[in-house]
C-alpha positions as CSV (number, residue, x, y, z in Angstrom):
1,M,-204.3,34.5,86.6
2,A,-202.8,33.4,83.2
3,K,-200.8,29.8,83.3
4,K,-197.2,30.3,81.3
5,D,-198.0,27.2,79.0
6,N,-201.4,28.8,77.8
7,I,-199.7,32.3,77.3
8,L,-197.1,30.7,74.9
9,W,-199.6,28.6,73.1
10,G,-201.3,31.4,72.9
11,V,-198.5,33.7,71.1
12,S,-197.9,30.5,68.7
13,F,-200.3,30.2,67.3
14,L,-201.2,34.3,66.7
15,M,-197.1,33.7,65.5
16,L,-198.9,31.5,62.7
17,G,-201.5,33.0,62.0
18,L,-200.0,35.9,61.4
19,F,-197.4,33.8,59.0
20,I,-200.0,33.2,57.0
21,V,-202.1,36.5,56.3
22,P,-199.6,38.3,53.9
23,F,-200.1,35.5,51.6
24,N,-204.1,36.9,51.6
25,D,-203.1,40.5,51.5
26,A,-200.4,39.5,48.3
27,I,-203.1,38.2,46.6
28,A,-205.2,40.5,46.8
29,K,-202.9,43.2,45.7
30,A,-202.2,41.5,42.6
31,L,-206.0,41.0,42.4
32,S,-206.6,44.5,42.2
33,T,-204.3,45.6,39.2
34,D,-207.4,43.7,37.1
35,L,-210.3,43.6,38.8
36,N,-212.6,45.5,41.0
37,I,-212.0,45.8,44.2
38,M,-215.3,45.4,45.5
39,E,-215.1,42.0,43.2
40,I,-211.9,40.5,45.6
41,I,-213.7,41.8,48.7
42,W,-216.5,39.5,48.4
43,A,-214.5,36.8,46.7
44,R,-212.8,36.6,50.0
45,F,-216.2,36.4,51.7
46,I,-217.6,34.2,50.0
47,G,-214.8,31.8,49.7
48,H,-214.8,32.1,53.2
49,F,-218.4,31.4,53.8
50,L,-218.5,28.5,51.4
51,F,-215.3,26.9,52.3
52,L,-216.6,26.8,56.1
53,V,-220.0,27.7,57.5
54,P,-222.6,25.1,55.9
55,F,-220.3,21.9,57.6
56,V,-220.4,24.2,60.9
57,Y,-224.2,24.6,61.1
58,Y,-224.3,20.9,60.0
59,L,-222.1,19.9,62.8
60,K,-222.8,21.8,65.3
61,G,-226.9,22.6,64.8
62,K,-228.9,25.5,64.6
63,K,-229.8,25.1,68.5
64,E,-225.9,25.8,68.8
65,F,-225.2,27.6,66.4
66,I,-227.7,30.7,66.8
67,N,-227.2,31.2,70.5
68,K,-227.2,34.0,72.5
69,N,-224.1,35.4,71.7
70,T,-224.9,36.2,68.0
71,N,-225.9,39.6,68.0
72,Q,-222.1,40.1,69.8
73,Q,-220.7,38.1,67.0
74,I,-222.6,39.7,64.0
75,L,-221.0,42.5,65.0
76,R,-217.9,40.9,65.3
77,G,-218.3,39.8,61.6
78,L,-218.8,43.6,60.9
79,L,-215.8,44.9,62.2
80,I,-213.5,42.3,60.6
81,F,-215.8,43.3,57.1
82,G,-215.0,46.7,57.6
83,G,-211.1,45.7,58.0
84,T,-210.9,43.7,55.4
85,S,-212.6,46.3,53.4
86,F,-210.8,49.6,54.2
87,F,-207.2,47.5,54.0
88,F,-207.8,46.1,50.3
89,L,-209.4,49.6,49.5
90,S,-206.2,51.4,50.7
91,I,-203.4,48.5,49.3
92,K,-205.2,49.5,45.8
93,Y,-203.8,53.1,46.1
94,I,-200.8,52.8,48.2
95,P,-198.1,50.8,48.4
96,L,-199.0,46.9,50.7
97,V,-196.1,48.1,53.2
98,N,-197.3,51.8,54.1
99,A,-201.2,50.1,54.1
100,L,-199.7,47.4,56.8
101,C,-197.7,50.4,58.6
102,L,-200.7,52.5,59.4
103,Y,-202.6,49.1,59.8
104,L,-200.7,48.4,62.6
105,I,-202.0,51.0,64.9
106,A,-204.2,48.1,65.9
107,P,-201.6,47.0,68.6
108,I,-201.8,50.3,70.8
109,I,-205.5,50.4,70.2
110,V,-205.6,47.2,71.7
111,V,-203.2,47.8,74.2
112,F,-205.0,51.3,75.8
113,F,-208.5,49.7,74.7
114,S,-208.5,46.3,76.4
115,S,-208.3,47.7,79.8
116,V,-211.7,49.2,80.0
117,F,-213.3,46.8,77.2
118,L,-212.3,43.7,78.5
119,K,-210.6,44.8,82.2
120,E,-207.0,44.0,81.4
121,K,-204.2,45.1,83.3
122,I,-202.1,47.0,81.9
123,S,-198.7,47.5,82.4
124,F,-195.6,49.4,81.6
125,L,-194.1,46.4,80.2
126,K,-197.0,46.0,77.4
127,V,-196.6,49.5,76.6
128,F,-193.3,50.0,76.2
129,C,-193.4,46.2,73.6
130,V,-195.8,47.9,72.0
131,T,-194.4,50.9,71.6
132,L,-190.9,49.2,70.6
133,G,-192.6,47.3,68.1
134,F,-194.3,50.1,66.4
135,I,-190.7,51.8,66.4
136,G,-189.4,48.6,64.4
137,T,-192.2,48.8,62.3
138,L,-191.3,52.4,61.1
139,L,-187.4,51.6,60.6
140,I,-188.4,48.5,58.0
141,I,-191.4,50.4,56.0
142,Q,-189.4,54.0,56.4
143,P,-192.6,55.8,54.7
144,G,-191.5,59.1,52.7
145,L,-192.0,62.3,54.2
146,G,-194.1,63.6,50.8
147,G,-197.0,63.9,52.5
148,F,-200.4,62.4,53.7
149,D,-202.2,60.2,50.9
150,I,-205.9,60.5,51.6
151,N,-205.9,57.0,50.5
152,S,-203.9,56.2,53.7
153,I,-207.0,56.9,55.6
154,Y,-208.7,53.7,54.8
155,A,-205.7,51.5,56.5
156,L,-206.1,53.5,59.7
157,L,-209.5,52.7,59.7
158,S,-208.9,49.0,58.7
159,G,-206.9,49.2,62.0
160,T,-209.1,50.7,64.0
161,C,-211.9,48.4,63.2
162,Y,-209.4,45.4,63.8
163,A,-208.1,46.1,66.9
164,F,-212.3,46.2,67.6
165,Y,-212.9,42.6,66.1
166,V,-209.8,41.1,68.2
167,M,-211.3,42.9,71.4
168,F,-214.5,41.3,70.8
169,T,-212.5,37.7,69.6
170,R,-210.9,37.9,73.1
171,K,-214.5,38.4,74.8
172,L,-216.3,36.0,72.7
173,N,-214.1,32.8,72.9
174,A,-214.8,32.6,76.6
175,V,-218.6,31.7,76.3
176,S,-218.9,30.3,72.1
177,D,-217.2,27.8,70.0
178,P,-214.1,28.6,68.0
179,F,-215.3,27.0,64.8
180,I,-218.8,28.8,65.6
181,T,-216.5,32.8,65.7
182,L,-214.9,31.9,62.6
183,S,-218.1,30.4,60.5
184,F,-219.4,34.6,61.9
185,T,-215.9,36.0,60.5
186,A,-217.8,35.7,57.2
187,I,-220.9,35.3,57.4
188,P,-221.8,39.3,57.4
189,G,-219.2,40.3,54.5
190,A,-220.7,37.5,52.1
191,I,-224.2,38.5,52.9
192,I,-223.9,42.0,51.8
193,M,-221.1,41.3,49.5
194,T,-223.3,39.2,47.8
195,L,-226.5,41.5,47.7
196,L,-224.4,44.1,46.2
197,L,-223.0,41.7,43.8
198,P,-225.1,43.5,40.9
199,F,-224.1,46.8,41.5
200,Y,-220.6,46.7,41.3
201,W,-219.2,43.3,39.0
202,E,-217.3,44.2,35.9
203,H,-215.3,41.5,35.2
204,V,-215.1,38.2,34.2
205,P,-212.1,36.4,36.0
206,S,-209.2,34.8,33.6
207,L,-208.3,31.1,35.1
208,N,-205.3,32.1,37.1
209,Q,-206.9,35.2,38.9
210,L,-210.1,32.7,39.5
211,I,-207.7,30.6,41.4
212,A,-206.5,33.1,42.8
213,M,-209.6,34.8,44.4
214,I,-210.9,30.9,45.0
215,S,-207.9,30.7,47.3
216,L,-208.7,33.4,49.2
217,G,-210.8,31.6,51.3
218,P,-209.3,29.3,53.1
219,V,-205.8,31.0,53.2
220,V,-208.4,33.4,55.0
221,I,-210.1,30.1,57.3
222,A,-206.4,28.9,58.2
223,A,-205.1,32.6,59.8
224,H,-208.5,33.2,61.2
225,F,-208.3,30.4,62.8
226,C,-205.4,30.1,64.6
227,I,-205.7,33.7,65.9
228,I,-209.4,33.1,67.7
229,K,-207.1,30.2,69.1
230,A,-204.2,32.4,70.0
231,Y,-207.3,34.8,72.0
232,Q,-208.3,31.8,73.9
233,F,-204.9,31.6,75.6
234,A,-203.5,34.7,76.3
235,E,-204.9,38.3,76.7
236,A,-205.7,40.6,73.9
237,S,-203.4,43.3,75.5
238,T,-200.4,40.8,76.1
239,L,-200.7,39.6,72.2
240,A,-200.7,42.9,71.2
241,P,-197.5,43.5,70.2
242,I,-197.1,40.3,68.8
243,H,-199.1,41.4,65.8
244,Y,-195.9,43.7,64.6
245,F,-194.9,39.8,63.3
246,E,-196.8,40.3,60.7
247,I,-194.0,42.8,59.2
248,V,-191.2,39.8,59.7
249,S,-193.3,37.7,58.3
250,N,-193.6,40.1,55.1
251,V,-190.0,40.6,55.3
252,L,-189.5,36.9,55.1
253,I,-191.9,36.2,52.4
254,S,-190.2,39.2,50.0
255,V,-186.2,37.3,51.1
256,I,-187.4,34.0,50.2
257,Y,-189.8,34.5,47.1
258,F,-188.6,38.1,45.8
259,N,-184.7,37.5,46.9
260,D,-185.4,41.0,48.2
261,I,-182.7,41.0,51.5
262,P,-183.2,43.5,54.1
263,T,-180.8,46.1,55.0
264,I,-178.9,46.9,58.0
265,L,-181.8,49.6,59.3
266,V,-184.1,47.1,58.5
267,S,-182.6,44.2,59.8
268,F,-182.8,46.7,63.0
269,G,-186.1,47.2,62.9
270,I,-186.7,43.4,62.8
271,M,-184.8,42.4,66.1
272,C,-186.6,45.5,67.9
273,I,-189.7,43.8,66.3
274,I,-188.6,40.0,67.9
275,S,-187.5,42.1,70.9
276,S,-190.9,43.0,71.6
277,G,-192.1,40.1,71.7
278,I,-189.1,38.2,73.8
279,L,-190.1,40.8,76.5
280,I,-193.8,40.5,76.8
281,N,-193.1,36.6,76.7
282,L,-190.0,36.6,79.4
283,K,-192.7,38.6,81.9
284,N,-195.1,35.9,81.3
285,L,-192.8,33.2,82.8
286,N,-193.4,34.3,86.1
287,Y,-197.2,33.3,85.7
288,K,-197.8,30.6,87.2
């Protein structure tokens, strides 16, 4: 049975990772107004690759880096490549918060599929918390009723890919070094986007755009390292409601940098999200 201290470490790492992720999304959204979205996806994966993979390969050696879990690591890397690509496509055409709302179908998928994929026990509390978090998300975003934008499908596909990426992360954490896992988060996407580079490259980025593109790699490495560490400590279904914290971090960034003070309804939505995380962890206090 999971230990209380381990679960609290898992929650802490995941919340830190989810606080970092919105900076990556904001940079990508800003760049998408002037650059081809494919160029931005390439920058995200090649930056992650160049800043990390050569060093990990050198330190671990070929025998440890390439092992019996490599095929699963590649599949996991393809899932995050698909999730990132679909999400970046969605935020080019629809507002970031709307895309994030649809993307957050991921925790629901994780809760219900982890029982099959990871043999985790699904309790009423987990289902309740993930539902409460989703309600809080809707209160914050308050999506309009003006019709479903076809580009929103990209965000739904992104959330689906991310859900299975999370479950593969949890599964591989039991048998793989976290830095190798972090490396394979970048490898498939970097290779695919680099091979396709001649077919979509259109722009010579300005100095500011180049700095922003370069910054994507370190930001992603920091965020995904925290996420990988989180799933070393706690079950995927237990951590699923915590993913709604990403909405809270988005709101905090808006308040700090843009002086966008949340309304009463938004504040209530934030409380729903925080409550879902507290409830799941109150249950975990009974673990020994």
